[in-house]
N, C-alpha and C positions, 0 to 999 in steps of 0.2 A: 467441560471438555468434550470434544467430539472424537470418538474412536473410529478409525478407518481401517479397512483390511487392504493390504497390499495386493495389487493386481498380479504381481509376478510371484506370488507365493512367499514373499519375504515377511518379516515381522510386522505386526499391526503397529500403527502409529497413532499418537494422540495429538490433536491440534486444539488450540483454544477456540471456543465458539466466538461468534461476533461480539457477544456481550463481554467477553474476557479479553478480547484482542486489543493490543495497544498500538499496533502498526499495521499498515496495509502493504501489500506487494503491488507491483505494477499490474499484475494479472487481476488483482482485486479491483483496482481502479478501472481497468478496462471493462470488467464485467459490470461494475456499478454504473459507469457512465455510458456504456454501450458504444464505445469508440474502438477504432483499430489499434492493434498492438503498437504499430510504428508511431502512431499519433501520441500514445501515452508515453512511450520512451523518449520521443523528441521533446515533449512538453516537460517531462521530469528532468531531462538534461538541462533544459533552459532554466527551470525553476532552481535547480541545484546551482547552476552557474551564476544566476542573478540574485541568489539568496532571497527568494520570495516569489510569489505572495504567501507561500506556506513553507514549512520545513520539509526538506528532503535529505535523508541521510544516505550516503553511499558507502557501502562496505565492500571493498574490492570492486567488482563489477555489478553488484546487486544494489538496487534501490529499496529503501524502506521509508514509508511515509507515516509519521505519527498520526494516529486516528483523529485525535482531538484537533490537530493542526489543519488537516484537510477538511474535516467536518465543519470547523468554524469558517474556513474560507468558502466552502461550497454553499453554506447557509447564510453567508454575508455577515458573519460576526467578526469583530476585530480581535486579533490576537496580539499578545505582547511579544516583541522580538528580543 
């Protein structure tokens, strides 16, 4: 776990480190791939709509991408649907 201090003086928060993480956010994907925010959201919307090439979960208006699913897609490994 990684502990962070709130910039606005609020309570500290603890987030999973990359080795403990089970899902990525669009911001994580943007940072990892070095692409614009709009490109990530457009691509995730398409993947969610088309049900592939990897899993994308939509919770309200938020996207979450299972780490194993996108890692397998990115590295060219097949995943079971």
